[in-house]
C-alpha positions in Angstrom: -0.1 0.0 0.0 1.2 3.5 -1.1 1.7 5.8 1.9 1.0 9.4 1.6 2.3 12.4 3.9 0.5 15.3 4.5 2.4 18.4 5.3 0.7 21.3 7.0 2.9 24.5 6.0 0.5 27.4 7.0 -2.4 27.9 9.3 -5.3 30.4 9.2 -8.1 30.6 12.0 -11.2 32.6 12.1 -13.2 31.8 15.3 -15.0 33.1 18.3 -11.7 32.6 20.1 -9.9 35.1 17.7 -9.7 36.2 14.2 -6.0 35.1 13.6 -4.0 32.1 14.4 -2.1 34.2 17.2 -5.1 35.6 18.9 -7.2 32.2 18.6 -4.1 30.4 20.3 -3.8 32.8 23.0 -7.3 32.4 23.9 -7.0 28.6 24.1 -3.6 29.0 26.2 -5.6 31.3 28.6 -8.6 29.2 28.9 -11.0 31.8 27.5 -14.3 30.9 26.2 -15.5 32.1 23.1 -19.2 31.7 24.0 -20.9 34.9 25.1 -24.2 36.6 24.9 -25.3 37.0 21.5 -25.4 40.4 20.1 -26.0 40.1 16.5 -29.7 39.2 16.4 -32.5 39.7 18.9 -32.8 36.4 20.9 -35.7 37.5 23.3 -38.0 35.1 21.3 -35.6 32.3 21.8 -34.8 30.0 24.9 -31.3 30.2 24.0 -29.2 33.6 24.4 -25.5 32.7 24.0 -23.4 31.4 21.3 -20.0 31.7 19.6 -19.8 35.1 17.7 -16.7 36.0 15.6 -15.9 39.7 16.9 -13.3 42.0 15.9 -13.2 40.7 12.5 -12.6 43.1 9.5 -13.1 41.4 6.0 -11.3 44.6 4.1 -8.1 43.1 5.6 -8.4 40.3 3.2 -10.8 41.4 0.3 -11.5 44.7 -1.7 -14.1 46.7 0.1 -16.6 45.9 -2.4 -16.3 42.2 -2.1 -16.6 42.6 1.7 -20.0 44.2 1.1 -21.0 41.5 -1.4 -19.9 38.4 0.5 -22.0 36.6 3.0 -19.8 36.3 6.6 -19.2 32.8 5.9 -17.3 33.4 2.7 -15.4 36.3 4.1 -14.3 34.0 7.1 -13.1 31.3 4.9 -11.2 33.4 2.3 -9.6 35.2 5.4 -8.6 31.9 7.0 -7.2 30.8 3.5 -5.1 33.8 3.1 -3.7 33.6 6.4 -2.6 29.9 5.8 -0.9 31.0 2.6 0.7 34.1 4.0 1.9 31.7 7.0 3.2 29.3 4.5 5.4 31.5 2.7 4.2 29.9 -0.8 4.1 32.2 -3.5 1.3 31.4 -5.9 2.2 32.9 -9.7 2.1 31.7 -13.2 4.8 29.3 -12.7 3.1 27.1 -10.3 -0.5 27.8 -11.1 -1.2 24.5 -12.6 -0.1 22.9 -9.3 -2.0 25.0 -6.8 -5.7 23.9 -5.9 -8.1 24.6 -3.1 -9.8 22.0 -1.0 -12.2 23.4 1.7 -14.8 21.7 3.7 -18.2 23.5 4.5 -21.2 22.5 6.5 -23.4 25.4 6.0 -23.4 28.9 5.2 -25.2 32.0 3.9 -27.8 32.0 6.8 -27.3 36.0 7.1 -28.0 36.2 3.4 -31.0 34.2 3.7 -32.5 36.1 6.4 -31.9 39.4 4.9 -33.2 38.6 1.4 -36.1 37.0 2.8 -37.0 39.9 5.2 -36.8 42.3 2.0 -39.1 39.9 0.0 -41.9 39.9 2.8 -41.5 43.5 3.1 -41.7 44.5 -0.8 -43.8 41.6 -2.1 -41.3 41.6 -5.2 -38.6 39.5 -6.2 -36.8 42.7 -7.6 -35.8 43.9 -4.2 -33.6 40.6 -3.8 -30.0 41.0 -4.3 -28.8 39.4 -7.6 -26.3 37.9 -5.4 -28.8 36.2 -3.1 -28.3 32.6 -4.6 -24.5 32.7 -5.3 -24.3 33.9 -1.6 -25.7 30.8 -0.5 -23.5 28.3 -2.3 -21.3 26.2 -0.2 -18.3 26.2 -2.3 -18.4 29.9 -2.7 -15.5 30.4 -0.2 -13.2 27.9 -2.1 -14.3 29.6 -5.3 -13.5 33.1 -4.1 -9.9 31.6 -2.8 -9.4 30.2 -6.1 -10.2 33.4 -7.9 -7.9 35.7 -5.7 -5.0 33.0 -6.3 -5.9 32.2 -9.6 -7.5 35.0 -11.6 -7.7 34.9 -15.3 -6.5 31.2 -15.1 -7.0 30.6 -18.6 -4.8 33.3 -20.0 -1.9 31.8 -17.8 -2.3 28.2 -19.0 0.3 26.8 -21.3 -1.7 23.4 -21.5 -4.0 23.6 -24.5 -6.5 21.2 -23.1 -6.8 23.1 -19.8 -7.2 26.3 -21.7 -10.2 24.7 -23.6 -11.6 23.5 -20.4 -11.5 26.6 -18.6 -13.1 28.5 -21.6 -15.9 25.9 -21.3 -16.7 26.8 -17.9 -16.7 30.3 -18.8 -19.1 29.8 -21.5 -21.6 27.8 -19.1 -22.0 30.9 -17.1 -24.1 32.4 -19.9 -26.4 29.4 -19.3 -26.8 30.2 -15.8 -27.5 33.9 -16.4 -30.2 33.3 -19.1 -32.0 30.9 -16.8 -32.1 33.3 -13.9 -33.6 36.2 -16.1 -36.8 34.1 -16.5 -37.4 36.1 -19.7 -38.2 34.6 -23.0 -34.8 35.7 -24.6 -32.8 34.7 -21.7 -34.3 31.0 -21.4 -34.3 30.5 -25.2 -30.5 31.8 -25.2 -29.6 29.6 -22.4 -30.8 26.3 -23.8 -29.5 27.0 -27.4 -26.2 28.0 -25.5 -26.2 24.6 -24.1 -26.7 23.0 -27.6 -24.0 25.1 -29.2 -21.6 24.6 -26.3 -22.0 20.9 -26.9 -21.0 21.5 -30.6 -18.3 24.0 -30.3 -16.6 22.4 -27.3 -16.9 18.9 -28.8 -14.7 20.6 -31.9 -12.2 22.1 -29.6 -11.4 18.9 -27.5 -11.6 16.7 -30.6 -8.9 19.1 -32.4 -6.7 19.1 -29.2 -6.7 15.4 -29.4 -5.9 15.5 -33.0 -2.6 17.5 -32.2 -1.8 15.4 -29.2 -2.0 12.1 -31.2 0.8 13.7 -33.4 3.2 15.8 -31.1 2.3 13.8 -27.8 2.1 17.0 -25.9 -0.3 19.9 -25.3 2.2 22.9 -24.4 0.9 26.0 -26.3 4.6 27.3 -26.6 5.9 24.3 -27.8 4.2 24.7 -31.3 4.5 27.6 -34.0 3.5 28.2 -37.8 1.3 24.9 -37.9 -1.1 27.2 -40.4 1.7 26.3 -43.4 2.0 22.7 -42.1 -1.7 21.6 -41.6 -4.0 24.0 -43.4 -7.1 21.9 -43.2 -6.5 21.5 -39.5 -6.1 25.2 -39.0 -9.3 26.1 -41.0 -11.5 23.9 -38.8 -9.6 25.2 -35.6 -10.4 28.8 -36.8 -14.0 27.8 -37.1 -14.2 26.3 -33.5 -12.1 29.3 -32.0 -14.2 32.0 -33.6 -17.5 30.2 -32.7 -16.2 30.2 -29.1 -15.7 33.6 -28.8 -18.8 34.5 -30.2 -18.1 35.9 -33.6 -21.3 36.9 -35.7 -22.1 34.3 -38.3 -21.4 31.4 -35.8 -23.8 29.7 -33.7 -22.5 30.9 -30.2 -23.1 34.4 -31.0 -26.8 33.9 -31.3 -27.4 32.4 -28.1 -25.1 34.8 -26.2 -27.1 37.6 -27.5 -30.1 36.3 -26.6 -28.9 35.8 -23.0 -27.5 39.3 -23.1 -31.1 40.6 -24.3 -32.8 38.8 -21.5 -30.3 40.0 -18.9 -30.6 43.6 -19.9 -34.3 43.3 -19.0 -33.5 41.7 -15.8 -30.4 43.4 -14.6 -28.3 45.9 -16.5 -25.3 45.6 -14.7 -25.3 41.9 -15.2 -25.6 42.1 -18.6 -22.9 44.4 -19.1 -20.3 42.4 -17.2 -21.2 39.5 -19.1 -20.9 41.1 -22.4 -17.3 42.3 -21.3 -16.4 38.6 -20.7 -16.4 38.4 -24.6 -13.1 40.6 -24.6 -11.4 38.1 -22.4 -12.5 35.2 -24.1 -11.0 37.0 -27.3 -7.9 37.7 -25.5 -7.0 33.9 -24.8 -8.2 32.6 -27.9 -6.7 35.0 -30.2 -3.5 34.5 -28.2 -3.2 31.0 -28.5 -4.1 31.3 -32.2 -1.2 33.7 -32.6 1.4 31.3 -30.7 0.2 28.0 -32.1 -0.6 28.8 -36.0 1.1 31.9 -36.8 5.1 32.8 -36.8 7.9 30.8 -37.8 7.5 27.2 -38.3 8.8 25.0 -35.4 11.0 22.5 -37.3 10.4 19.7 -35.0 7.0 19.6 -36.3 7.4 20.8 -40.0 6.2 17.4 -41.3 3.3 16.9 -39.1 0.2 15.1 -41.4 -2.8 17.0 -41.6 -6.3 15.7 -41.1 -7.2 12.2 -41.9 -10.5 11.3 -43.6 -11.5 9.6 -40.2 -10.6 12.9 -38.6 -12.6 15.2 -40.9 -15.6 12.9 -40.8 -15.8 13.7 -36.9 -14.9 17.2 -37.4 -16.8 18.6 -40.4 -20.5 17.7 -39.3 -19.9 19.5 -36.2 -18.2 22.8 -38.1 -21.4 22.5 -40.3 -23.8 22.7 -37.4 -21.9 25.7 -36.1 -22.1 27.6 -39.4 -25.7 26.7 -40.3 -27.0 27.8 -36.8 -25.0 31.0 -36.9 -27.3 31.9 -40.0 -30.4 29.8 -39.3 -30.8 29.6 -35.6 -34.5 28.9 -36.2 -33.6 25.2 -36.9 -33.2 24.8 -33.0 -35.3 27.7 -31.7 -38.5 26.5 -33.5 -38.1 23.3 -31.7 -37.3 24.6 -28.2 -39.4 27.9 -28.0 -42.9 26.5 -27.6 -42.0 24.5 -24.5 -39.7 27.2 -23.0 -42.5 29.9 -23.4 -45.0 27.6 -21.7 -42.4 26.9 -18.8 -41.7 30.6 -18.5 -45.3 31.4 -18.1 -46.1 29.0 -15.5 -43.1 30.1 -13.4 -44.3 34.0 -13.7 -47.8 33.1 -13.0 -46.6 31.0 -9.6 -44.2 34.1 -8.8 -47.1 36.4 -9.4 -49.4 34.2 -7.0 -46.9 34.0 -4.4 -46.5 37.7 -4.5 -50.2 38.2 -3.8 -49.9 36.1 -0.7 -51.0 38.1 2.5 
């Protein structure tokens, strides 16, 4: 049996005993209890009036003031503990080691204060428009781990030198449009979200197949290890260009239609979210075009000057996907006419249920 060793290199603590390792350890050594009278809510209606509260904690010591206002306390606590641990370890997270750094964080429950706050708003206003758009994200248990990942791995797709990982991270980015479209509960948003799921299946399938083609020949996926492939593999380059430009939402290709529908629906629901989502296109163009320049343009890497172009078997798998991507870019009704009646009925049902709930006394 293989034995694995775990080495703890840094500690971080946010607890009722203290908001740093030093203060918490001092409390333990001196026998101090973190249980006190609860001050953050009115407990007169409850039989218990004591509990463990985190006091003296300032989230802005670890995240920006904007994020401190947006985060639920449990997210701020998790991020603060992780930041303390990384600082304590002396580890520097940078582009050189980003592929070897990950986050594993356990969480039992969180977001209770966010739930309480937004429920009170809804009961008072009787309209979902008063509820924060960050309500649901604020309740997600792994949001603390996600924000630690963002802080120490921002723009991770831009930092990737592995072709397959770049495609994987871009895939996650594109699925964000699906979540946004569904959340709008507008006909355009929901249609765009479902169409985006279909388009994502074809475009990402093309990208992963094309990564497999080059790996089968070169036996590696290092982006900087290539160069000038456009003159060596013209058929491969043409199909890869279609997949790349479809992924970044170029007009005339399928993903453009679904993303525009999502943005139109989001604009009706929340203008700020629509602007943020639209700006993601710039980042997508950044890492896609940068990769295109490094792999296919420039001088040919002599090591791969004799790579074989696409075989008939590979063309059979890729060309149908490329045709779907281009056809849906100019005639999206081929799919929209199939999904629209069901989605409109679903949206009408949800809207009527929302109105009925809002009318409750």
